BABAGU-141483 format. One record per residue (C-alpha): residue number from 1; residue in three letters; y negated, x, z negated. Coordinates in steps of 0.2 Angstrom, whole numbers. Layout:
+------+------+-------+-------+-------+
| resi | resn |    py |    px |    pz |
+------+------+-------+-------+-------+
|  NUM |  Ala |     Y |     X |     Z |
...
+------+------+-------+-------+-------+
! end
This chain:
+------+------+-------+-------+-------+
| resi | resn |    py |    px |    pz |
+------+------+-------+-------+-------+
|    1 |  Met |  -351 |  -182 |    -9 |
|    2 |  Ala |  -348 |  -181 |   -28 |
|    3 |  Ala |  -332 |  -191 |   -26 |
|    4 |  Ser |  -326 |  -179 |   -12 |
|    5 |  Leu |  -328 |  -164 |   -23 |
|    6 |  Gly |  -320 |  -172 |   -38 |
|    7 |  Leu |  -305 |  -176 |   -27 |
|    8 |  Phe |  -304 |  -158 |   -21 |
|    9 |  Ser |  -306 |  -151 |   -39 |
|   10 |  Leu |  -291 |  -163 |   -44 |
|   11 |  Ile |  -280 |  -157 |   -29 |
|   12 |  Ser |  -285 |  -138 |   -33 |
|   13 |  Leu |  -280 |  -141 |   -51 |
|   14 |  His |  -264 |  -149 |   -47 |
|   15 |  Arg |  -259 |  -135 |   -35 |
|   16 |  Ala |  -264 |  -122 |   -48 |
|   17 |  Leu |  -253 |  -131 |   -60 |
|   18 |  Asp |  -239 |  -131 |   -48 |
|   19 |  Val |  -241 |  -112 |   -44 |
|   20 |  Ser |  -241 |  -109 |   -63 |
|   21 |  Thr |  -226 |  -120 |   -65 |
|   22 |  Trp |  -216 |  -112 |   -51 |
|   23 |  Thr |  -221 |   -94 |   -57 |
|   24 |  Lys |  -215 |   -98 |   -75 |
|   25 |  Thr |  -199 |  -106 |   -69 |
|   26 |  Val |  -195 |   -90 |   -57 |
|   27 |  Ala |  -200 |   -79 |   -71 |
|   28 |  Phe |  -187 |   -88 |   -83 |
|   29 |  Leu |  -174 |   -89 |   -70 |
|   30 |  Gly |  -177 |   -70 |   -68 |
|   31 |  Ala |  -176 |   -66 |   -86 |
|   32 |  Phe |  -161 |   -76 |   -88 |
|   33 |  Val |  -152 |   -67 |   -74 |
|   34 |  Val |  -157 |   -50 |   -81 |
|   35 |  Ile |  -152 |   -55 |   -99 |
|   36 |  Ser |  -135 |   -62 |   -93 |
|   37 |  Arg |  -131 |   -46 |   -83 |
|   38 |  Val |  -135 |   -35 |   -98 |
|   39 |  Val |  -124 |   -46 |  -109 |
|   40 |  Lys |  -111 |   -44 |   -95 |
|   41 |  Leu |  -113 |   -25 |   -95 |
|   42 |  Val |  -112 |   -24 |  -114 |
|   43 |  Gln |   -97 |   -35 |  -116 |
|   44 |  Gly |   -89 |   -24 |  -102 |
|   45 |  Ile |   -92 |    -8 |  -110 |
|   46 |  His |   -85 |   -15 |  -126 |
|   47 |  Ser |   -69 |   -21 |  -117 |
|   48 |  Ile |   -65 |    -3 |  -112 |
|   49 |  Asp |   -69 |     3 |  -130 |
|   50 |  Ser |   -86 |    12 |  -123 |
|   51 |  Leu |   -76 |    25 |  -113 |
|   52 |  Pro |   -88 |    35 |  -102 |
|   53 |  Gly |   -88 |    31 |   -83 |
|   54 |  Phe |   -99 |    22 |   -70 |
|   55 |  Arg |  -111 |     7 |   -73 |
|   56 |  Ile |  -112 |    -1 |   -56 |
|   57 |  Pro |  -117 |   -18 |   -48 |
|   58 |  Phe |   -99 |   -21 |   -41 |
|   59 |  Ala |   -81 |   -17 |   -46 |
|   60 |  Pro |   -73 |    -5 |   -34 |
|   61 |  Leu |   -59 |   -18 |   -31 |
|   62 |  Ser |   -71 |   -34 |   -30 |
|   63 |  Pro |   -73 |   -42 |   -12 |
|   64 |  Thr |   -91 |   -37 |   -13 |
|   65 |  Gly |   -89 |   -19 |   -18 |
|   66 |  Gly |   -74 |   -16 |    -7 |
|   67 |  Thr |   -84 |   -23 |     8 |
|   68 |  Leu |  -100 |   -14 |     6 |
|   69 |  Pro |  -100 |     5 |    11 |
|   70 |  Leu |   -96 |    19 |     0 |
|   71 |  Thr |  -111 |    26 |    -9 |
|   72 |  Trp |  -116 |    34 |   -26 |
|   73 |  Trp |  -120 |    17 |   -33 |
|   74 |  Asn |  -105 |     8 |   -25 |
|   75 |  Pro |   -89 |    18 |   -27 |
|   76 |  Asn |   -79 |     6 |   -18 |
|   77 |  Phe |   -59 |     6 |   -16 |
|   78 |  Thr |   -60 |    21 |    -5 |
|   79 |  Phe |   -68 |    33 |   -17 |
|   80 |  Val |   -50 |    39 |   -24 |
|   81 |  Trp |   -48 |    47 |    -7 |
|   82 |  Arg |   -64 |    52 |     0 |
|   83 |  Trp |   -70 |    59 |   -17 |
|   84 |  Arg |   -53 |    68 |   -22 |
|   85 |  Thr |   -61 |    85 |   -20 |
|   86 |  Asn |   -80 |    84 |   -19 |
|   87 |  Gly |   -88 |    72 |   -30 |
|   88 |  Asn |   -72 |    70 |   -40 |
|   89 |  Val |   -76 |    57 |   -54 |
|   90 |  Tyr |   -64 |    65 |   -66 |
|   91 |  His |   -72 |    81 |   -65 |
|   92 |  Leu |   -89 |    73 |   -66 |
|   93 |  Phe |   -84 |    65 |   -84 |
|   94 |  Gly |   -73 |    79 |   -89 |
|   95 |  Arg |   -57 |    67 |   -93 |
|   96 |  Asp |   -42 |    60 |   -83 |
|   97 |  Thr |   -46 |    42 |   -87 |
|   98 |  Val |   -64 |    35 |   -83 |
|   99 |  Ser |   -72 |    18 |   -83 |
|  100 |  Phe |   -80 |     7 |   -70 |
|  101 |  Val |   -91 |    -7 |   -78 |
|  102 |  Pro |  -100 |   -18 |   -66 |
|  103 |  Phe |  -115 |   -29 |   -71 |
|  104 |  Leu |  -115 |   -40 |   -56 |
|  105 |  Val |   -98 |   -44 |   -49 |
|  106 |  Gly |   -81 |   -39 |   -54 |
|  107 |  Thr |   -72 |   -35 |   -71 |
|  108 |  Pro |   -71 |   -20 |   -80 |
|  109 |  Thr |   -59 |    -7 |   -74 |
|  110 |  Leu |   -51 |     9 |   -79 |
|  111 |  Tyr |   -45 |    23 |   -67 |
|  112 |  Thr |   -33 |    35 |   -72 |
|  113 |  Arg |   -25 |    51 |   -64 |
|  114 |  Ser |   -14 |    55 |   -79 |
|  115 |  Leu |     5 |    54 |   -77 |
|  116 |  Glu |     6 |    50 |   -96 |
|  117 |  Val |    -6 |    36 |   -94 |
|  118 |  Gly |     1 |    29 |   -79 |
|  119 |  Arg |    18 |    28 |   -86 |
|  120 |  Gln |    11 |    18 |  -101 |
|  121 |  Ile |     4 |     6 |   -89 |
|  122 |  Leu |    18 |     4 |   -76 |
|  123 |  Ser |    33 |     7 |   -87 |
|  124 |  Gly |    28 |    -3 |  -102 |
|  125 |  Gly |    34 |   -20 |   -95 |
|  126 |  Ser |    24 |   -34 |   -88 |
|  127 |  Asp |    21 |   -42 |  -105 |
|  128 |  Thr |     8 |   -29 |  -107 |
|  129 |  Phe |     1 |   -24 |   -90 |
|  130 |  Asp |     5 |   -35 |   -75 |
|  131 |  Lys |    -2 |   -39 |   -57 |
|  132 |  Ser |   -19 |   -47 |   -58 |
|  133 |  Pro |   -19 |   -65 |   -53 |
|  134 |  Ala |   -36 |   -63 |   -45 |
|  135 |  Leu |   -27 |   -51 |   -32 |
|  136 |  Glu |   -12 |   -63 |   -29 |
|  137 |  Gly |   -11 |   -68 |   -12 |
|  138 |  Leu |   -22 |   -54 |    -5 |
|  139 |  Phe |    -9 |   -47 |     6 |
|  140 |  Ser |     0 |   -63 |     9 |
|  141 |  Phe |    -5 |   -67 |    27 |
|  142 |  Trp |    13 |   -67 |    33 |
|  143 |  Gly |    19 |   -77 |    18 |
|  144 |  Pro |    22 |   -74 |     0 |
|  145 |  Asn |    31 |   -58 |    -3 |
|  146 |  Ile |    37 |   -47 |   -17 |
|  147 |  Val |    22 |   -35 |   -16 |
|  148 |  Asp |     9 |   -49 |   -19 |
|  149 |  Ala |    20 |   -60 |   -30 |
|  150 |  Tyr |    16 |   -63 |   -48 |
|  151 |  Gly |    27 |   -68 |   -63 |
|  152 |  Asp |    42 |   -79 |   -60 |
|  153 |  Gln |    38 |   -79 |   -42 |
|  154 |  Trp |    40 |   -59 |   -41 |
|  155 |  Arg |    56 |   -60 |   -51 |
|  156 |  Lys |    63 |   -73 |   -38 |
|  157 |  His |    59 |   -61 |   -24 |
|  158 |  Arg |    65 |   -46 |   -33 |
|  159 |  Lys |    83 |   -55 |   -37 |
|  160 |  Ile |    85 |   -60 |   -18 |
|  161 |  Ser |    79 |   -44 |   -10 |
|  162 |  Ser |    88 |   -32 |   -22 |
|  163 |  Pro |   106 |   -34 |   -14 |
|  164 |  Ala |    98 |   -30 |     3 |
|  165 |  Phe |    95 |   -13 |    -2 |
|  166 |  Gly |   111 |    -3 |    -3 |
|  167 |  Asn |   119 |    12 |     4 |
|  168 |  Asn |   124 |     2 |    20 |
|  169 |  Thr |   106 |    -2 |    23 |
|  170 |  Phe |   101 |    16 |    22 |
|  171 |  Ala |   116 |    22 |    32 |
|  172 |  Asn |   110 |    10 |    45 |
|  173 |  Val |    92 |    18 |    46 |
|  174 |  Trp |   100 |    34 |    47 |
|  175 |  Asp |   111 |    30 |    62 |
|  176 |  Ala |    97 |    20 |    71 |
|  177 |  Ser |    85 |    35 |    68 |
|  178 |  Cys |    98 |    46 |    77 |
|  179 |  Lys |   102 |    35 |    91 |
|  180 |  Leu |    83 |    31 |    95 |
|  181 |  Phe |    79 |    50 |    94 |
|  182 |  Ala |    93 |    54 |   107 |
|  183 |  Glu |    87 |    39 |   118 |
|  184 |  Met |    69 |    45 |   116 |
|  185 |  Thr |    72 |    63 |   122 |
|  186 |  Thr |    82 |    56 |   137 |
|  187 |  Ala |    69 |    44 |   142 |
|  188 |  Glu |    55 |    56 |   141 |
|  189 |  Asp |    65 |    70 |   148 |
|  190 |  Trp |    61 |    82 |   135 |
|  191 |  Ala |    77 |    92 |   136 |
|  192 |  Ser |    73 |   100 |   153 |
|  193 |  Lys |    56 |   106 |   148 |
|  194 |  Asp |    52 |   122 |   139 |
|  195 |  Val |    35 |   116 |   133 |
|  196 |  Ile |    32 |    98 |   128 |
|  197 |  Glu |    14 |    91 |   128 |
|  198 |  Val |    10 |    77 |   116 |
|  199 |  Pro |    -9 |    72 |   117 |
|  200 |  Ser |    -7 |    61 |   101 |
|  201 |  Ile |     8 |    63 |    90 |
|  202 |  Asp |     4 |    47 |    82 |
|  203 |  Ser |     8 |    38 |    98 |
|  204 |  Val |    26 |    45 |    97 |
|  205 |  Thr |    28 |    43 |    78 |
|  206 |  Phe |    21 |    26 |    78 |
|  207 |  Lys |    32 |    19 |    91 |
|  208 |  Tyr |    47 |    29 |    84 |
|  209 |  Ser |    45 |    21 |    67 |
|  210 |  Leu |    41 |     3 |    73 |
|  211 |  Thr |    56 |     4 |    84 |
|  212 |  Ile |    67 |     8 |    69 |
|  213 |  Phe |    58 |    -5 |    59 |
|  214 |  Thr |    61 |   -19 |    71 |
|  215 |  Ser |    79 |   -14 |    74 |
|  216 |  Val |    84 |   -12 |    55 |
|  217 |  Gly |    72 |   -25 |    48 |
|  218 |  Phe |    73 |   -38 |    61 |
|  219 |  Gly |    90 |   -34 |    70 |
|  220 |  Val |    81 |   -32 |    87 |
|  221 |  Pro |    91 |   -22 |    99 |
|  222 |  Leu |    86 |    -3 |    99 |
|  223 |  Thr |    78 |     3 |   114 |
|  224 |  Trp |    65 |    16 |   118 |
|  225 |  Ser |    61 |    12 |   136 |
|  226 |  Lys |    60 |    -7 |   136 |
|  227 |  Pro |    54 |   -15 |   119 |
|  228 |  Pro |    59 |   -33 |   116 |
|  229 |  Ser |    46 |   -48 |   118 |
|  230 |  Gln |    44 |   -66 |   115 |
|  231 |  Gly |    44 |   -74 |   132 |
|  232 |  Asp |    31 |   -68 |   143 |
|  233 |  Glu |    20 |   -63 |   129 |
|  234 |  Leu |    16 |   -46 |   122 |
|  235 |  Ser |    30 |   -35 |   117 |
|  236 |  Val |    36 |   -34 |    98 |
|  237 |  Leu |    29 |   -16 |    98 |
|  238 |  Glu |    13 |   -21 |   107 |
|  239 |  Cys |    10 |   -34 |    93 |
|  240 |  Leu |    15 |   -23 |    79 |
|  241 |  Asp |     3 |   -10 |    86 |
|  242 |  Ile |   -12 |   -22 |    85 |
|  243 |  Ile |    -6 |   -30 |    69 |
|  244 |  Thr |    -5 |   -13 |    59 |
|  245 |  Lys |   -22 |    -7 |    66 |
|  246 |  Thr |   -31 |   -24 |    62 |
|  247 |  Phe |   -21 |   -27 |    45 |
|  248 |  Met |   -37 |   -26 |    34 |
|  249 |  Leu |   -45 |   -39 |    44 |
|  250 |  Thr |   -32 |   -52 |    37 |
|  251 |  Val |   -37 |   -47 |    19 |
|  252 |  Val |   -57 |   -47 |    22 |
|  253 |  Leu |   -60 |   -61 |    35 |
|  254 |  Pro |   -60 |   -80 |    30 |
|  255 |  Ser |   -48 |   -91 |    40 |
|  256 |  Trp |   -62 |   -98 |    51 |
|  257 |  Ala |   -67 |   -81 |    57 |
|  258 |  Trp |   -51 |   -80 |    67 |
|  259 |  Lys |   -57 |   -95 |    77 |
|  260 |  Leu |   -73 |   -87 |    84 |
|  261 |  Pro |   -74 |   -86 |   103 |
|  262 |  Phe |   -74 |   -67 |   104 |
|  263 |  Lys |   -62 |   -58 |   116 |
|  264 |  Trp |   -55 |   -45 |   103 |
|  265 |  Ile |   -52 |   -59 |    91 |
|  266 |  Arg |   -43 |   -70 |   103 |
|  267 |  His |   -32 |   -54 |   108 |
|  268 |  Thr |   -29 |   -50 |    91 |
|  269 |  Arg |   -25 |   -68 |    86 |
|  270 |  Arg |   -12 |   -68 |   101 |
|  271 |  Ala |    -4 |   -53 |    94 |
|  272 |  Tyr |    -1 |   -62 |    77 |
|  273 |  Asp |     3 |   -79 |    84 |
|  274 |  Thr |    16 |   -70 |    96 |
|  275 |  Met |    24 |   -60 |    82 |
|  276 |  Arg |    25 |   -76 |    70 |
|  277 |  Ala |    33 |   -86 |    84 |
|  278 |  Phe |    46 |   -72 |    87 |
|  279 |  Leu |    50 |   -70 |    68 |
|  280 |  Arg |    52 |   -90 |    66 |
|  281 |  Ser |    64 |   -89 |    80 |
|  282 |  Gln |    73 |   -74 |    72 |
|  283 |  Val |    75 |   -83 |    56 |
|  284 |  Ser |    81 |   -99 |    64 |
|  285 |  Thr |    94 |   -90 |    75 |
|  286 |  Ile |   101 |   -80 |    60 |
|  287 |  Gln |   101 |   -95 |    48 |
|  288 |  Gln |   111 |  -105 |    62 |
|  289 |  Thr |   123 |   -91 |    64 |
|  290 |  Ile |   126 |   -89 |    45 |
|  291 |  Arg |   129 |  -107 |    42 |
|  292 |  Ser |   140 |  -109 |    57 |
|  293 |  Glu |   151 |   -95 |    52 |
|  294 |  Ala |   152 |  -100 |    34 |
|  295 |  Ala |   157 |  -118 |    40 |
|  296 |  Asn |   171 |  -110 |    49 |
|  297 |  Gly |   176 |   -98 |    36 |
|  298 |  Asp |   172 |   -83 |    45 |
|  299 |  Ala |   156 |   -77 |    38 |
|  300 |  Lys |   150 |   -59 |    43 |
|  301 |  Arg |   135 |   -51 |    35 |
|  302 |  Gly |   122 |   -44 |    48 |
|  303 |  Asn |   117 |   -26 |    44 |
|  304 |  Asp |    98 |   -28 |    47 |
|  305 |  Leu |    87 |   -32 |    33 |
|  306 |  Phe |    81 |   -49 |    39 |
|  307 |  Ser |    99 |   -54 |    39 |
|  308 |  Leu |   103 |   -48 |    22 |
|  309 |  Leu |    89 |   -57 |    15 |
|  310 |  Ile |    92 |   -73 |    24 |
|  311 |  Gln |   111 |   -71 |    18 |
|  312 |  Ala |   104 |   -68 |     0 |
|  313 |  Ser |    93 |   -83 |     1 |
|  314 |  Glu |   107 |   -94 |     7 |
|  315 |  Asp |   118 |   -88 |    -7 |
|  316 |  Val |   107 |   -94 |   -21 |
|  317 |  Gly |   104 |  -111 |   -13 |
|  318 |  Ser |    89 |  -119 |    -5 |
|  319 |  Lys |    80 |  -123 |   -20 |
|  320 |  Arg |    80 |  -106 |   -27 |
|  321 |  Gly |    80 |   -97 |   -11 |
|  322 |  Leu |    66 |   -90 |     0 |
|  323 |  Thr |    57 |  -100 |    13 |
|  324 |  Asp |    55 |   -95 |    31 |
|  325 |  Asp |    37 |   -88 |    27 |
|  326 |  Glu |    43 |   -79 |    11 |
|  327 |  Leu |    57 |   -71 |    22 |
|  328 |  Ile |    45 |   -65 |    35 |
|  329 |  Gly |    32 |   -59 |    21 |
|  330 |  Asp |    45 |   -49 |    12 |
|  331 |  Val |    52 |   -40 |    27 |
|  332 |  Phe |    33 |   -35 |    31 |
|  333 |  Ser |    30 |   -29 |    14 |
|  334 |  Phe |    44 |   -16 |    15 |
|  335 |  Tyr |    36 |    -8 |    30 |
|  336 |  Thr |    26 |     8 |    28 |
|  337 |  Ala |    17 |    15 |    42 |
|  338 |  Ala |    22 |    30 |    52 |
|  339 |  His |     9 |    42 |    43 |
|  340 |  Ala |    22 |    50 |    33 |
|  341 |  Leu |    31 |    55 |    48 |
|  342 |  Ser |    16 |    60 |    57 |
|  343 |  Ala |     9 |    70 |    42 |
|  344 |  Thr |    25 |    80 |    40 |
|  345 |  Leu |    26 |    84 |    59 |
|  346 |  Ala |     8 |    89 |    59 |
|  347 |  Phe |    10 |   101 |    43 |
|  348 |  Leu |    26 |   108 |    51 |
|  349 |  Ala |    16 |   112 |    68 |
|  350 |  Leu |     4 |   122 |    57 |
|  351 |  Asn |    17 |   131 |    46 |
|  352 |  Phe |    29 |   140 |    58 |
|  353 |  Asp |    38 |   149 |    43 |
|  354 |  Ile |    41 |   132 |    35 |
|  355 |  Gln |    47 |   124 |    51 |
|  356 |  Asp |    59 |   139 |    54 |
|  357 |  Glu |    66 |   137 |    36 |
|  358 |  Leu |    70 |   118 |    40 |
|  359 |  Val |    78 |   122 |    57 |
|  360 |  Thr |    89 |   135 |    48 |
|  361 |  Gln |    95 |   123 |    35 |
|  362 |  Val |    99 |   110 |    48 |
|  363 |  Arg |   109 |   122 |    58 |
|  364 |  Glu |   119 |   127 |    42 |
|  365 |  Val |   123 |   110 |    39 |
|  366 |  Thr |   129 |   106 |    57 |
|  367 |  Gln |   137 |   122 |    59 |
|  368 |  Gly |   155 |   120 |    68 |
|  369 |  Arg |   151 |   102 |    75 |
|  370 |  Asp |   152 |   100 |    94 |
|  371 |  Asp |   136 |    88 |    96 |
|  372 |  Asp |   126 |    96 |    81 |
|  373 |  Arg |   123 |    78 |    75 |
|  374 |  Leu |   118 |    75 |    57 |
|  375 |  Leu |   128 |    63 |    47 |
|  376 |  Tyr |   122 |    52 |    33 |
|  377 |  Glu |   134 |    61 |    22 |
|  378 |  Asp |   123 |    77 |    25 |
|  379 |  Tyr |   108 |    68 |    16 |
|  380 |  Ser |   111 |    78 |     0 |
|  381 |  Lys |   112 |    95 |     9 |
|  382 |  Leu |    95 |    93 |    17 |
|  383 |  Asp |    84 |    96 |     1 |
|  384 |  Lys |    73 |   107 |    11 |
|  385 |  Val |    69 |    94 |    25 |
|  386 |  Leu |    67 |    80 |    12 |
|  387 |  Ala |    56 |    91 |     3 |
|  388 |  Ala |    45 |    93 |    18 |
|  389 |  Phe |    42 |    74 |    19 |
|  390 |  Tyr |    39 |    73 |     0 |
|  391 |  Glu |    26 |    86 |     0 |
|  392 |  Ala |    17 |    77 |    15 |
|  393 |  Ile |    18 |    60 |     6 |
|  394 |  Arg |    11 |    69 |   -10 |
|  395 |  Leu |    -4 |    74 |     0 |
|  396 |  Phe |    -5 |    57 |     9 |
|  397 |  Pro |     3 |    44 |    -2 |
|  398 |  Pro |     7 |    28 |     6 |
|  399 |  Gly |     1 |    18 |   -10 |
|  400 |  Pro |   -15 |    27 |   -16 |
|  401 |  Ile |   -18 |    16 |   -30 |
|  402 |  Val |    -9 |     3 |   -41 |
|  403 |  Pro |   -20 |   -10 |   -50 |
|  404 |  Arg |   -14 |   -20 |   -65 |
|  405 |  Glu |   -22 |   -30 |   -78 |
|  406 |  Ala |   -20 |   -31 |   -97 |
|  407 |  Lys |   -11 |   -47 |  -103 |
|  408 |  His |   -17 |   -45 |  -120 |
|  409 |  Asp |   -27 |   -33 |  -131 |
|  410 |  Thr |   -18 |   -17 |  -131 |
|  411 |  Val |   -19 |     1 |  -135 |
|  412 |  Leu |   -18 |    16 |  -123 |
|  413 |  Asn |   -17 |    34 |  -127 |
|  414 |  Ile |   -28 |    43 |  -115 |
|  415 |  Ser |   -28 |    60 |  -123 |
|  416 |  Asp |   -30 |    75 |  -111 |
|  417 |  Thr |   -24 |    87 |  -124 |
|  418 |  Asn |   -12 |    87 |  -139 |
|  419 |  Glu |   -24 |    78 |  -150 |
|  420 |  Pro |   -22 |    59 |  -148 |
|  421 |  Lys |   -36 |    48 |  -142 |
|  422 |  Met |   -32 |    30 |  -143 |
|  423 |  Ile |   -43 |    17 |  -135 |
|  424 |  Val |   -42 |    -3 |  -136 |
|  425 |  Val |   -41 |   -11 |  -119 |
|  426 |  Lys |   -46 |   -30 |  -120 |
|  427 |  Lys |   -36 |   -43 |  -111 |
|  428 |  Gly |   -41 |   -46 |   -93 |
|  429 |  Thr |   -47 |   -28 |   -91 |
|  430 |  Gln |   -41 |   -20 |   -74 |
|  431 |  Val |   -32 |    -4 |   -76 |
|  432 |  Val |   -29 |     6 |   -60 |
|  433 |  Val |   -16 |    21 |   -58 |
|  434 |  Asp |   -24 |    34 |   -46 |
|  435 |  Phe |    -9 |    42 |   -36 |
|  436 |  Val |   -21 |    52 |   -25 |
|  437 |  Gly |   -29 |    59 |   -41 |
|  438 |  Ile |   -12 |    62 |   -49 |
|  439 |  His |    -6 |    72 |   -33 |
|  440 |  Tyr |   -21 |    82 |   -32 |
|  441 |  His |   -22 |    86 |   -50 |
|  442 |  Pro |   -20 |   105 |   -55 |
|  443 |  Lys |   -13 |   100 |   -70 |
|  444 |  Tyr |     3 |    95 |   -62 |
|  445 |  Tyr |     3 |   105 |   -46 |
|  446 |  Ser |    -3 |   122 |   -43 |
|  447 |  Lys |   -15 |   123 |   -28 |
|  448 |  Pro |   -13 |   104 |   -25 |
|  449 |  Glu |   -23 |   105 |    -9 |
|  450 |  Val |    -9 |   117 |    -1 |
|  451 |  Tyr |     6 |   110 |     8 |
|  452 |  Arg |    21 |   118 |    -1 |
|  453 |  Pro |    37 |   110 |     1 |
|  454 |  Ser |    46 |   123 |    -9 |
|  455 |  Arg |    39 |   113 |   -25 |
|  456 |  Trp |    53 |   101 |   -22 |
|  457 |  Tyr |    68 |   112 |   -18 |
|  458 |  Ala |    83 |   107 |   -27 |
|  459 |  Lys |    88 |   125 |   -32 |
|  460 |  Lys |    80 |   128 |   -48 |
|  461 |  Glu |    77 |   147 |   -45 |
|  462 |  Asp |    67 |   142 |   -29 |
|  463 |  Gln |    57 |   128 |   -37 |
|  464 |  Ser |    40 |   130 |   -41 |
|  465 |  Pro |    36 |   129 |   -60 |
|  466 |  Asp |    23 |   116 |   -59 |
|  467 |  Val |    35 |   102 |   -53 |
|  468 |  Lys |    45 |    94 |   -67 |
|  469 |  Glu |    59 |    81 |   -64 |
|  470 |  Gly |    50 |    64 |   -62 |
|  471 |  Asn |    33 |    71 |   -56 |
|  472 |  Phe |    35 |    65 |   -39 |
|  473 |  Thr |    26 |    48 |   -38 |
|  474 |  Gly |    25 |    45 |   -19 |
|  475 |  Phe |    35 |    29 |   -21 |
|  476 |  Asn |    29 |    25 |   -39 |
|  477 |  Phe |    36 |    32 |   -54 |
|  478 |  Gly |    54 |    40 |   -55 |
|  479 |  Ala |    64 |    56 |   -53 |
|  480 |  Tyr |    61 |    63 |   -36 |
|  481 |  Arg |    79 |    65 |   -33 |
|  482 |  Ser |    85 |    47 |   -38 |
|  483 |  Gly |    89 |    34 |   -27 |
|  484 |  Arg |    88 |    33 |    -8 |
|  485 |  Gly |    74 |    20 |    -6 |
|  486 |  Ala |    63 |    34 |     0 |
|  487 |  Leu |    74 |    35 |    15 |
|  488 |  Phe |    68 |    18 |    21 |
|  489 |  Asp |    50 |    22 |    18 |
|  490 |  Ile |    51 |    39 |    27 |
|  491 |  Gly |    62 |    34 |    41 |
+------+------+-------+-------+-------+
! end
């Protein structure tokens, strides 16, 4: 009996020691985690020179912060849009540049809605602020591309793609748009109707912009009634419809998730696989044509963007050129969704006076022509029409943010007044130019929430005093009347 009690006492003591040891171990690990997070927070605050802002668990652009829903403690990447008026972070802290310092996941980040600070970040050269290596590959589902590329790879894509964007390309967009519009109105029999009912304008603008994109981008025959397809598979437009609606899945889902046995995943994967097969066949066909014509001394350059990129890549040689995946990735990176067209038409439908003003200008430009057709040469005369698109893009920018990373310790002037305020930004700090914040800033646009195309009219006497040359940032920084790159994006 005594021996049994002694044994039981030893077992109890051993268990007590085990519990005590585990408690101490857990307490030690907990203290270590807390201390390490406090150190991370303090170092993060120091890296942004103690600029006021949010102290949060996850950085807005981190995978965790971006996946979790938007809350007061997790202002994920959507806050720039969803809090643009109510809960505006810049109003909250009384400044145009604020900080987000995470203590769990992510790097310290500065967000700015200041044009002046934005220009320092985006116009100062890649030696100071450049794309973050951490974000490289985020949008490379179709292949490495100019949007996702970094450093020397970006310069390679830029060098090869630049020649493809000339007046001929934009004239091609213009002509294709006119031809498709005529075919669309005929196919839908709109000309014979006094009233046209469109349940969803997105369904029309989406199909219209994608048809233009596949024609000018990939050289696919232009047709409204019968979209091209890859054999017996989904049509190209059906694939692109699925792809554009599920694009973010390619960013957040791991590769193994695409093999899960769910019907919607199989259907989505089928669209991606069909589109990839179609594009690879296009690359192969165009490459064979170019090489065959070059061998016969009768090289003719195609007008579509795909052909121009392939030709430019062939010109620099196989070692310095783009791979098939890079060619496909680049063409996809140049496509912006049809939301600009949809937004413009929606605003015009709500503003009859502006709509009438635009129709009057179009009639003045086409006066005396038998077919009332607009020519590419009329582009510069349609300042009010272009202004309608610019104003819609201001309110719904296609690129709401542009993130960059400090390549070395540097100084930013973030003054909101005439008094300079300089802060030291440590190497590795993320800086984000918030174009939604800029476009809704009353400092740059009076009544920024109001759709008013007259802000952008070319005639200075008609132009709103709140708009200055270079204030339009719908396509990044630059004078709003310079270049015709906007035409391809709007088209």
